[in-house]
C-alpha positions as CSV (number, residue, x, y, z in Angstrom):
1,M,0.0,0.0,0.0
2,E,2.8,2.4,0.8
3,I,4.5,1.4,-2.5
4,F,1.3,2.2,-4.4
5,Q,0.9,5.5,-2.6
6,A,4.5,6.5,-3.5
7,K,3.8,5.7,-7.1
8,V,0.7,7.8,-7.2
9,D,2.6,10.8,-5.6
10,N,5.4,10.4,-8.2
11,T,2.9,10.4,-11.0
12,R,1.3,13.6,-9.6
13,I,4.7,15.3,-9.4
14,S,5.5,14.3,-13.0
15,S,2.1,15.6,-14.2
16,N,2.7,18.9,-12.4
17,R,6.1,19.2,-14.2
18,Y,4.5,18.6,-17.6
19,T,1.8,21.2,-16.8
20,T,4.5,23.8,-15.9
21,F,6.5,23.0,-19.0
22,F,3.5,23.6,-21.3
23,V,2.6,26.9,-19.5
24,V,6.2,28.2,-20.0
25,L,6.2,27.0,-23.6
26,F,2.8,28.7,-24.2
27,I,4.1,32.0,-22.8
28,S,7.6,32.0,-24.4
29,F,6.6,31.0,-27.9
30,P,4.8,34.3,-28.9
31,V,7.6,36.3,-27.1
32,A,10.1,34.5,-29.3
33,V,8.1,35.3,-32.4
34,I,8.0,39.0,-31.5
35,V,11.8,39.1,-30.8
36,S,12.5,37.3,-34.0
37,S,10.5,39.9,-36.0
38,M,12.3,42.8,-34.3
39,Y,15.6,41.1,-34.9
40,R,14.9,40.8,-38.7
41,N,14.2,44.5,-38.9
42,S,17.2,45.6,-37.0
43,S,19.9,43.0,-37.0
44,F,21.4,44.3,-40.2
45,F,22.1,47.6,-38.6
46,V,23.4,46.1,-35.3
47,F,26.0,44.0,-37.1
48,E,26.8,46.8,-39.5
49,G,27.4,49.1,-36.5
50,F,29.6,46.4,-34.9
51,F,31.9,46.1,-37.8
52,Q,32.0,49.9,-38.2
53,A,32.8,50.2,-34.5
54,R,35.7,47.7,-34.9
55,E,37.1,49.6,-37.9
56,A,36.7,52.9,-36.2
57,G,38.5,51.6,-33.2
58,K,41.4,50.5,-35.3
59,S,41.5,53.9,-37.0
60,F,41.4,56.0,-33.9
61,Q,44.0,53.9,-32.0
62,N,46.5,54.3,-34.8
63,I,46.2,57.9,-36.0
64,T,49.8,58.4,-37.1
65,T,49.0,58.6,-40.8
66,T,51.3,60.7,-42.9
67,G,50.2,63.4,-45.3
68,S,51.0,61.1,-48.2
69,Q,48.9,58.3,-46.8
70,L,46.0,60.7,-46.5
71,G,46.6,61.6,-50.1
72,E,46.1,58.0,-51.1
73,R,42.6,58.2,-49.5
74,V,41.7,61.5,-51.0
75,H,43.5,62.5,-54.1
76,N,45.3,65.9,-53.9
77,I,45.0,66.2,-50.1
78,S,48.7,65.6,-50.1
79,D,51.9,66.6,-48.3
80,D,51.7,70.1,-49.8
81,N,48.2,70.6,-48.6
82,L,48.8,69.2,-45.1
83,R,52.1,70.9,-44.5
84,P,51.9,73.8,-42.0
85,V,52.7,77.2,-43.6
86,G,54.9,79.6,-41.8
87,E,57.2,78.9,-38.9
88,L,54.7,78.7,-36.0
89,L,53.4,75.2,-36.5
90,T,56.7,73.7,-37.7
91,S,58.0,74.0,-34.2
92,E,55.2,71.9,-32.8
93,P,56.4,68.5,-31.7
94,N,53.6,66.6,-33.3
95,V,53.7,68.3,-36.7
96,T,56.9,67.8,-38.7
97,T,58.3,69.9,-41.5
98,N,57.7,67.2,-44.2
99,G,53.9,67.3,-43.7
100,T,53.6,64.3,-41.4
101,V,50.9,64.7,-38.9
102,Q,51.5,62.6,-35.8
103,N,49.4,61.9,-32.7
104,V,46.7,64.3,-33.7
105,T,44.3,62.3,-31.6
106,H,46.5,63.0,-28.6
107,H,45.8,66.7,-29.1
108,I,42.1,66.2,-29.4
109,L,42.0,64.1,-26.3
110,E,44.3,66.2,-24.2
111,G,42.7,69.6,-24.8
112,N,45.7,71.3,-23.3
113,N,45.5,74.5,-25.4
114,N,43.3,77.3,-24.2
115,N,42.7,78.3,-27.8
116,S,41.7,74.9,-28.9
117,V,38.1,74.0,-29.2
118,S,38.4,71.2,-26.6
119,G,39.8,73.8,-24.2
120,L,37.1,76.3,-25.0
121,K,34.4,73.8,-24.3
122,N,35.8,73.1,-20.8
123,A,35.1,69.4,-21.6
124,S,37.2,66.3,-21.4
125,L,37.5,63.3,-23.6
126,T,39.0,60.2,-22.1
127,G,40.4,57.2,-23.9
128,S,43.1,54.6,-23.9
129,T,44.7,52.2,-26.3
130,N,42.6,49.4,-24.8
131,E,39.4,51.1,-25.9
132,S,38.1,50.8,-29.5
133,F,36.7,54.3,-29.3
134,P,37.5,57.3,-27.1
135,R,34.6,57.8,-24.7
136,V,33.0,61.1,-24.3
137,S,32.4,62.6,-20.8
138,L,30.3,65.6,-21.5
139,D,26.9,67.2,-20.8
140,N,24.4,65.0,-22.7
141,K,22.3,68.1,-23.7
142,E,25.3,69.7,-25.4
143,E,26.3,66.5,-27.2
144,L,22.7,66.1,-28.5
145,L,22.5,69.8,-29.4
146,G,19.9,70.6,-26.8
147,G,17.6,67.8,-27.8
148,L,17.8,68.3,-31.5
149,L,19.5,64.9,-31.9
150,T,18.3,61.7,-30.3
151,G,20.4,59.3,-28.3
152,G,20.9,55.6,-28.6
153,F,23.2,55.5,-31.6
154,D,26.3,53.3,-31.6
155,E,28.9,56.0,-31.0
156,A,31.7,54.2,-32.8
157,S,29.7,54.0,-36.0
158,C,29.5,57.8,-36.3
159,I,32.2,59.5,-34.2
160,S,31.4,63.0,-35.5
161,R,27.9,62.7,-33.9
162,V,29.5,62.8,-30.4
163,Q,32.6,64.8,-31.1
164,S,31.5,67.6,-33.5
165,H,30.1,69.9,-30.8
166,L,33.7,70.0,-29.4
167,F,34.9,71.7,-32.6
168,R,32.4,74.5,-32.8
169,K,30.9,77.1,-30.6
170,V,27.6,76.4,-28.9
171,S,24.8,77.7,-31.1
172,P,22.7,80.5,-29.6
173,H,19.7,79.2,-31.5
174,K,17.8,76.5,-29.6
175,A,15.5,74.0,-31.2
176,S,11.9,74.6,-30.3
177,P,10.0,71.9,-28.3
178,F,7.6,71.6,-31.3
179,L,10.5,71.0,-33.7
180,I,11.9,68.4,-31.4
181,S,8.5,66.6,-31.1
182,K,8.1,66.7,-34.9
183,L,11.6,65.1,-35.4
184,R,10.8,62.4,-32.8
185,N,7.5,61.7,-34.6
186,Y,9.3,61.5,-38.0
187,E,11.9,59.1,-36.6
188,E,9.1,56.8,-35.5
189,I,7.6,56.9,-38.9
190,H,10.9,56.2,-40.5
191,R,11.6,53.3,-38.1
192,R,8.3,51.7,-39.0
193,C,8.3,52.3,-42.7
194,G,12.0,52.6,-43.7
195,P,13.9,50.0,-45.8
196,N,14.4,46.5,-44.4
197,T,11.0,46.5,-42.8
198,R,7.8,44.6,-43.7
199,A,5.9,47.8,-44.1
200,Y,8.4,49.0,-46.6
201,D,8.4,45.8,-48.6
202,G,4.7,45.5,-48.7
203,S,4.1,49.2,-49.6
204,M,6.7,49.2,-52.4
205,R,5.3,46.0,-53.9
206,K,1.8,47.5,-54.0
207,I,3.1,50.8,-55.5
208,A,5.2,49.0,-58.2
209,R,2.2,46.9,-59.2
210,S,-0.1,49.9,-59.6
211,K,2.1,52.7,-60.9
212,D,-0.6,54.0,-63.2
213,N,-3.5,53.4,-60.8
214,G,-4.2,54.8,-57.4
215,T,-3.6,52.6,-54.4
216,A,-3.6,52.9,-50.7
217,T,-0.5,51.9,-48.7
218,M,0.5,51.7,-45.1
219,C,3.3,54.1,-45.7
220,K,4.0,57.1,-48.0
221,Y,7.4,57.9,-49.5
222,L,9.4,60.8,-50.9
223,I,12.5,59.8,-53.0
224,W,15.1,62.6,-53.4
225,T,17.0,62.5,-56.6
226,P,20.4,64.2,-56.9
227,V,21.3,66.9,-59.5
228,N,24.3,69.3,-59.9
229,G,27.1,69.7,-57.3
230,L,27.2,68.6,-53.6
231,G,26.3,72.1,-52.3
232,N,23.1,72.1,-54.4
233,Q,22.3,68.6,-53.3
234,M,22.7,69.3,-49.6
235,I,20.5,72.4,-49.5
236,S,17.8,70.6,-51.5
237,I,18.0,67.6,-49.2
238,V,17.2,69.8,-46.3
239,A,14.2,71.4,-48.1
240,T,13.0,67.9,-49.1
241,F,13.3,66.7,-45.6
242,L,11.2,69.6,-44.2
243,Y,8.5,68.7,-46.8
244,A,8.7,65.1,-45.7
245,I,8.1,66.1,-42.1
246,L,5.2,68.3,-43.1
247,T,3.5,65.5,-45.0
248,D,4.4,62.5,-42.9
249,R,6.4,60.9,-45.7
250,V,9.5,58.7,-45.4
251,L,12.5,60.5,-47.0
252,L,14.7,58.2,-49.1
253,V,17.8,59.5,-50.8
254,K,19.2,58.1,-54.0
255,F,22.9,58.0,-53.1
256,G,25.2,56.6,-55.7
257,E,28.8,55.5,-55.2
258,D,29.9,59.1,-55.2
259,K,28.2,59.8,-51.9
260,H,29.0,56.6,-50.1
261,D,31.0,57.3,-46.9
262,L,30.2,61.0,-46.9
263,F,27.5,61.1,-44.2
264,C,26.4,59.0,-41.3
265,E,22.9,57.5,-41.2
266,P,20.8,60.2,-39.5
267,F,17.9,58.0,-38.3
268,L,18.3,55.5,-35.5
269,N,18.1,51.8,-36.4
270,S,17.2,52.5,-40.0
271,T,18.6,53.8,-43.3
272,W,17.6,56.7,-45.4
273,I,19.3,55.3,-48.6
274,L,17.0,54.0,-51.3
275,P,18.1,50.4,-51.9
276,Q,19.5,50.0,-55.4
277,K,17.3,46.9,-55.9
278,S,14.3,49.3,-55.7
279,P,12.1,49.3,-58.8
280,F,12.2,53.1,-58.6
281,W,16.0,53.4,-58.6
282,K,16.2,54.4,-62.2
283,E,12.9,56.2,-62.5
284,N,13.8,59.9,-62.7
285,H,11.5,61.0,-65.5
286,I,8.4,58.8,-65.2
287,Q,5.5,59.6,-67.4
288,T,3.3,61.0,-64.7
289,Q,4.6,64.5,-63.9
290,L,3.4,67.4,-61.9
291,Q,2.0,69.9,-64.4
292,K,-0.5,72.8,-64.1
293,D,-4.1,71.7,-64.5
294,K,-3.0,68.1,-65.0
295,V,-2.6,67.0,-61.4
296,N,-4.7,64.0,-60.4
297,N,-4.6,61.4,-57.6
298,S,-5.3,58.4,-59.8
299,T,-1.7,57.4,-59.8
300,S,0.6,55.8,-57.3
301,V,3.8,57.5,-58.4
302,L,4.3,61.2,-59.3
303,F,7.5,62.9,-60.5
304,I,8.2,66.5,-59.4
305,N,10.9,68.6,-60.9
306,L,12.0,71.6,-58.9
307,Q,15.3,72.4,-60.6
308,Y,16.4,75.9,-61.3
309,T,15.2,77.0,-64.7
310,H,14.9,80.2,-66.8
311,S,11.8,79.1,-68.5
312,S,8.3,80.2,-67.7
313,H,7.3,76.8,-66.4
314,E,4.7,77.3,-63.7
315,K,5.7,76.3,-60.2
316,I,2.5,74.9,-58.6
317,F,4.0,72.5,-56.2
318,H,3.4,74.6,-53.1
319,C,-0.2,75.5,-53.9
320,D,-3.0,74.3,-51.6
321,Q,-5.0,72.7,-54.4
322,T,-1.9,70.8,-55.6
323,Q,-1.1,69.5,-52.1
324,D,-4.7,68.4,-51.6
325,L,-4.5,66.3,-54.8
326,I,-1.1,64.7,-54.1
327,R,-1.6,64.1,-50.4
328,N,-2.7,60.5,-50.9
329,I,-0.3,59.6,-53.7
330,P,1.9,57.0,-51.9
331,L,5.2,57.8,-53.8
332,L,6.7,61.1,-54.9
333,I,10.0,61.3,-56.7
334,L,11.4,64.8,-56.4
335,M,14.4,66.2,-58.3
336,S,15.7,69.6,-57.1
337,D,18.9,71.6,-56.9
338,Q,17.2,74.4,-55.0
339,Y,16.4,75.4,-51.4
340,F,12.7,75.7,-52.1
341,V,11.7,76.2,-48.4
342,P,10.5,79.8,-49.0
343,S,7.9,78.6,-51.4
344,L,6.3,76.4,-48.7
345,F,5.4,79.6,-46.9
346,M,2.9,80.3,-49.7
347,N,0.9,77.3,-48.4
348,Q,-1.2,78.3,-45.5
349,L,-1.0,75.0,-43.6
350,F,2.7,74.6,-44.2
351,N,3.3,78.2,-43.1
352,M,1.6,77.6,-39.8
353,E,3.5,74.4,-39.1
354,I,6.9,75.8,-40.1
355,S,6.3,78.9,-38.0
356,K,5.6,76.8,-35.0
357,M,8.7,74.6,-35.6
358,F,11.0,77.5,-36.2
359,P,10.1,80.7,-34.2
360,E,13.4,82.0,-35.7
361,K,12.7,81.5,-39.3
362,D,16.3,82.1,-40.5
363,T,17.5,79.0,-38.6
364,I,15.7,76.3,-40.6
365,F,18.8,75.1,-42.5
366,H,20.9,75.6,-39.3
367,H,18.8,73.2,-37.3
368,L,17.9,70.6,-40.0
369,G,21.4,70.7,-41.5
370,R,23.0,69.9,-38.2
371,Y,20.4,67.2,-37.6
372,L,20.9,65.4,-41.0
373,F,24.6,65.9,-42.0
374,H,27.1,64.2,-39.8
375,P,30.5,63.4,-41.4
376,S,31.2,59.7,-41.8
377,N,34.1,58.3,-39.9
378,E,36.3,58.5,-43.1
379,A,35.4,62.1,-43.6
380,W,35.6,63.0,-39.9
381,E,39.1,61.6,-39.7
382,L,40.2,64.0,-42.4
383,I,38.3,67.0,-40.9
384,S,39.4,66.5,-37.3
385,R,43.0,66.0,-38.2
386,Y,43.2,68.9,-40.5
387,Y,41.5,71.2,-38.0
388,Q,43.6,70.1,-35.1
389,A,46.9,70.4,-37.1
390,H,46.3,73.8,-38.6
391,L,43.3,75.7,-37.2
392,A,42.7,74.7,-33.6
393,K,45.4,76.8,-31.9
394,A,44.7,80.0,-33.8
395,D,43.1,82.9,-32.0
396,E,40.8,83.5,-34.9
397,R,39.8,81.4,-37.9
398,I,38.9,83.1,-41.2
399,G,37.3,81.1,-44.0
400,I,37.5,82.4,-47.6
401,Q,35.6,80.5,-50.3
402,I,36.4,81.6,-53.8
403,R,34.5,80.4,-56.8
404,V,35.3,81.3,-60.4
405,F,32.2,81.1,-62.5
406,N,33.9,81.7,-65.8
407,A,37.6,80.9,-65.8
408,I,38.1,81.9,-69.4
409,S,36.6,85.5,-69.3
410,T,37.5,86.3,-65.7
411,P,41.2,86.8,-64.9
412,K,42.4,85.3,-61.6
413,Q,44.1,88.6,-60.7
414,A,40.8,90.5,-60.9
415,I,39.3,88.0,-58.4
416,M,42.3,88.2,-56.2
417,D,42.1,92.0,-56.2
418,L,38.4,91.7,-55.2
419,V,39.2,89.4,-52.3
420,L,41.9,91.7,-51.0
421,S,39.8,94.8,-51.3
422,C,37.0,93.1,-49.3
423,T,39.1,91.6,-46.6
424,L,41.4,94.5,-46.1
425,N,38.8,97.3,-46.2
426,H,36.6,95.5,-43.7
427,K,39.6,94.6,-41.5
428,I,39.0,90.9,-41.9
429,L,42.7,90.6,-42.8
430,P,45.4,93.0,-41.7
431,K,47.6,95.0,-44.0
432,V,51.2,94.1,-44.4
433,D,53.7,96.4,-42.6
434,L,56.7,96.6,-45.0
435,Q,58.6,98.8,-42.5
436,T,58.8,96.2,-39.7
437,S,60.9,93.1,-39.8
438,M,59.6,89.8,-38.5
439,S,62.5,89.6,-36.1
440,S,61.1,92.5,-34.1
441,V,57.7,90.9,-33.7
442,G,57.0,89.5,-30.3
443,K,56.5,85.7,-29.8
444,N,53.1,86.0,-28.2
445,E,51.3,87.9,-30.9
446,T,47.8,87.0,-32.1
447,V,47.6,84.3,-34.6
448,K,44.9,84.2,-37.4
449,A,44.5,81.1,-39.5
450,V,43.1,81.7,-43.0
451,L,41.4,78.7,-44.6
452,V,41.1,79.1,-48.4
453,A,38.6,76.9,-50.2
454,S,39.0,77.1,-54.0
455,L,39.5,74.9,-57.1
456,Y,42.5,77.1,-58.0
457,K,45.8,76.9,-56.2
458,E,46.8,80.5,-57.1
459,F,44.5,82.1,-54.5
460,G,46.0,80.3,-51.5
461,D,49.6,80.8,-52.8
462,N,49.0,84.5,-53.3
463,L,47.8,85.1,-49.8
464,R,50.5,82.9,-48.4
465,R,53.2,84.9,-50.2
466,M,51.6,88.1,-49.0
467,Y,52.0,87.3,-45.4
468,E,54.9,84.8,-45.3
469,K,57.7,86.1,-43.2
470,K,56.2,89.6,-43.2
471,A,54.9,91.6,-40.2
472,T,51.4,93.1,-40.2
473,A,50.3,96.6,-39.3
474,S,48.3,95.2,-36.5
475,G,51.0,92.9,-35.2
476,E,49.1,89.8,-36.0
477,F,50.6,86.6,-37.4
478,I,48.8,85.2,-40.4
479,E,48.9,81.6,-41.5
480,V,47.3,80.5,-44.8
481,Y,46.1,77.0,-45.6
482,Q,44.4,75.5,-48.6
483,P,43.4,71.9,-48.3
484,S,42.9,71.1,-52.0
485,H,42.9,72.6,-55.5
486,E,41.2,70.5,-58.0
487,G,41.3,72.9,-61.0
488,K,37.7,72.1,-62.0
489,Q,34.5,70.9,-60.5
490,M,33.8,67.2,-61.0
491,F,30.4,65.5,-60.7
492,N,29.6,62.0,-59.5
493,D,33.1,61.6,-58.1
494,K,33.5,60.3,-54.6
495,K,37.0,61.7,-53.9
496,H,35.9,65.1,-55.1
497,N,32.8,65.0,-52.9
498,V,34.9,64.0,-49.8
499,K,37.2,67.0,-50.3
500,A,34.2,69.3,-50.9
501,W,32.4,68.1,-47.8
502,M,35.7,68.4,-45.8
503,E,36.1,72.0,-46.9
504,M,32.5,73.0,-46.3
505,Y,32.7,71.6,-42.8
506,L,36.0,73.3,-42.1
507,L,34.6,76.6,-43.3
508,S,31.7,76.2,-41.0
509,L,34.1,76.0,-38.0
510,C,35.6,79.4,-38.8
511,D,34.8,82.6,-36.9
512,V,34.5,84.8,-39.9
513,L,33.4,83.7,-43.4
514,V,33.9,85.2,-46.8
515,T,32.1,83.4,-49.7
516,T,31.3,84.0,-53.3
517,S,27.9,85.2,-54.3
518,L,25.5,82.5,-55.6
519,S,27.7,79.7,-54.3
520,T,25.7,76.9,-52.6
521,F,29.1,75.6,-51.3
522,G,29.1,78.8,-49.1
523,Y,25.4,78.4,-48.2
524,V,26.1,75.1,-46.6
525,A,29.0,76.4,-44.6
526,Q,27.2,79.5,-43.3
527,G,24.1,77.5,-42.3
528,L,26.0,74.8,-40.4
529,G,28.3,77.3,-38.8
530,N,25.7,80.0,-37.7
531,L,27.6,82.5,-39.8
532,K,26.5,85.6,-41.7
533,P,29.1,85.7,-44.4
534,W,30.6,88.5,-46.5
535,F,29.5,87.9,-50.1
536,L,32.1,88.6,-52.7
537,Y,30.7,90.3,-55.8
538,R,30.4,87.8,-58.6
539,L,32.8,88.8,-61.4
540,V,32.0,87.6,-64.9
541,K,34.9,89.4,-66.8
542,N,37.8,91.7,-66.2
543,E,36.1,94.3,-64.0
544,T,36.1,96.0,-60.7
545,H,33.2,96.5,-58.4
546,F,32.4,98.7,-55.4
547,P,31.7,97.7,-52.8
548,P,33.6,94.4,-53.3
549,C,31.5,92.6,-50.8
550,E,28.5,92.9,-48.5
551,Q,27.6,91.1,-45.3
552,D,24.6,88.9,-45.4
553,F,21.6,89.4,-43.1
554,S,20.5,85.7,-42.7
555,L,21.9,82.3,-42.1
556,E,19.6,80.8,-44.7
557,P,20.5,79.7,-48.2
558,C,19.1,81.8,-51.1
559,Y,16.2,80.4,-53.1
560,H,17.3,81.3,-56.6
561,D,14.1,80.4,-58.5
562,P,11.0,81.4,-56.5
563,P,7.4,81.2,-58.0
564,K,6.5,84.0,-60.4
565,H,2.7,83.7,-59.9
566,Y,0.2,83.2,-57.1
567,C,-1.6,79.9,-57.1
568,D,-4.6,81.6,-58.8
569,G,-2.5,82.5,-61.7
570,K,-2.0,86.2,-61.0
571,P,1.5,87.5,-61.5
572,L,3.6,87.7,-58.3
573,K,5.5,90.9,-59.0
574,D,7.0,91.3,-55.6
575,F,7.4,88.1,-53.6
576,V,8.9,89.7,-50.5
577,S,6.1,92.3,-50.1
578,S,3.6,89.5,-49.7
579,F,5.4,87.6,-47.0
580,S,7.0,89.3,-43.9
581,S,9.5,86.6,-43.4
582,L,11.0,86.8,-46.9
583,K,13.5,89.3,-48.2
584,K,15.5,89.6,-51.5
585,C,18.8,87.9,-51.4
586,K,21.9,90.2,-51.3
587,D,23.8,88.0,-53.7
588,F,21.0,87.5,-56.2
589,S,18.3,90.1,-56.6
590,F,15.8,87.6,-58.2
591,G,16.1,85.2,-55.3
592,V,14.5,85.3,-51.8
593,K,15.5,84.0,-48.4
594,L,14.1,83.7,-45.0
595,V,14.5,86.2,-42.1
596,N,12.9,86.7,-38.8
597,D,9.7,88.8,-39.0
598,T,11.1,91.2,-36.5
599,T,14.3,91.8,-38.6
600,T,14.8,95.4,-39.7
601,F,16.2,95.3,-43.2
602,F,16.4,97.8,-46.0
603,H,17.4,96.3,-49.4
604,K,19.1,98.7,-51.8
C-alpha cells in the first residue's frame, strides 16, 4: 500500500512538471516570435554598427597617418596641402616639416591649449589604447545639441555625432520643443516604414504593381534624386526633408557610389538610402509628372521637378490645391537643386506648421542641416586631423571660399584684387607692414589662421606669399592653408565629394566667413556654422566692383528660383512684399531668403 501511494505521488509530481512545462512554452513562444520579428528588422544595422565600430577603433587607435597616406585616401589632399605654412606650427612636436601629422588624436583628447576647441568647451575626452573608441564625458544636452538629436546611436559607427560639438561654438539658436517633437515623430515613422521593414516591402510591392492606378498603402514615401554639385544637393535635401516632415512621408535619398561614406545615417536603427534593388532606382522621369491643371490622384507615383530654370514653367508644387491632390499619392519622386523652403510659406497650412517649428525662421537650415549631416568616420578623420593640425590653436579662424564662375573670361588677378579689397577694407585681414621686420615681432602675438577653399591653387599661394615672413600693421601673425585645389569641378566623383564636404565643414568651423555670391558651397558652410558671411561680388569678366562685398543678413540659403505667380495664376510681382519673413537675397536680386519677422532690413 505504501509502495502504491508512493507511485501515485510520483505520478502527480510528474504531471505537475508537464503542466509547468507547457505553460512556460505557451508564454515563451509568442515572445520568441516578436523578438525574431524585431531582430529581422534591426539586426542588419546592429551587425553593421559592430563592424563599423571595430574599424573605427582601429582607425582611432593608430592615428599616425602621414600626409602622403591621407593623399592615397583623398587625391590631392597631399603633403603640400597638409604641410603647415609659416614657422609657428613647424616648431610643434607633433607636426613635422615634411607634412607628417602625428598623434593628432592626442591633441584632441588632451585639450591642453586654451585656444583649442576642446579647451574652450571646458570638456574632457577620455580614452586609452585598450578602448576601441574614445569615450565622451560631457553634458548630454550639449552632445545632443539641446535635444535636436536623439540618443541611442552606436557611438563608434559615427564618431562625428558625439565629437562635432567640441569643434564649434555652442549655437545661440535653440531648437523649439515643437520641432523636437516633430523630429521624434518623424523618426518613429521612418523606423516603422523605412527600408528593411515589412511595411516598406509591402508598400513598395503595391506601388510597383499599380504605378498607373491609385492605391492605398500603409506608408508614404518621398524619394530625393540628386542633380548638380554637392552644395546644391545638400541644400535641396534639407528642403525635401522639411517637406517630408510636413506631409508624414518617409524620406529616401538616392545616393550613388559618389556619396557613399560622406554622411552617417541620420535616423536610429534605420537607413535613409534608397536600396539599389528598388524598382524606382532608375525612374527619374516617369510619365506621370506634376503639371499645371493636370494633377490627379489616380496614380501611385508622381515625378516632381523643382530644378532651377529660366523658362516660364509654372511652379504649382506649393499650392493648396496641388497639395490636396497629391496628399494620398503613396510615392513622390522629387528632383531639385534648390532650397525651395521659402515657397512652402505660400501654403497656409505649411506656413503655420513651419512657423511653430521655427520661431526664428532664419534657422531652418541651421537646425535641420546639423540634424541630418554628420560626417562619416572616413570624412571626420580628415576633418578633425586637418582642423587640429592647422586651425585649432589660432586665436581666430577666417574662412575664404572663392568660386570662379567663368575661368576663361575672368582673370584670376581680378578676383584676387576683389578678395583683398573686401578683406582689407573690412579689417577681416590686416595690412602688411613693410617697414617692420619679422625679427622685431613678439613671440606672443595674435595668430589668425586663414582657410582658403577654391578649385584654384593661385589664391592660396598669393595670400601665403603676401603674409609669409612679413609683419602686419596690427602685429598679428597670419597663416594661410588651402586643403585642396582640383582645378575644375567634378560631378559624381567620390574623392571630389569627400574633399568638398571636408572643406564645407572646415569653413563652418571658422569665426568669420567670406564666400562667393550665388555659391551653394558657401550656403552650406554658413548654415551649419551659424555665420552671416561677407559675399564677394560675382565677377564675370575683367572688371572692378564697389563695394567688393557685403555682409549677409540671414543664415539661410538663397532660393534662386521662387514662383512667379500666385496659385490663382495672377503675377507675383514682388514676392517679398507678400510675406513678412522673406527678403530679397543680397547675392542674387531675383532670389529670396528667410529672415525673422522682426528683422529690420532695407534692401538697396
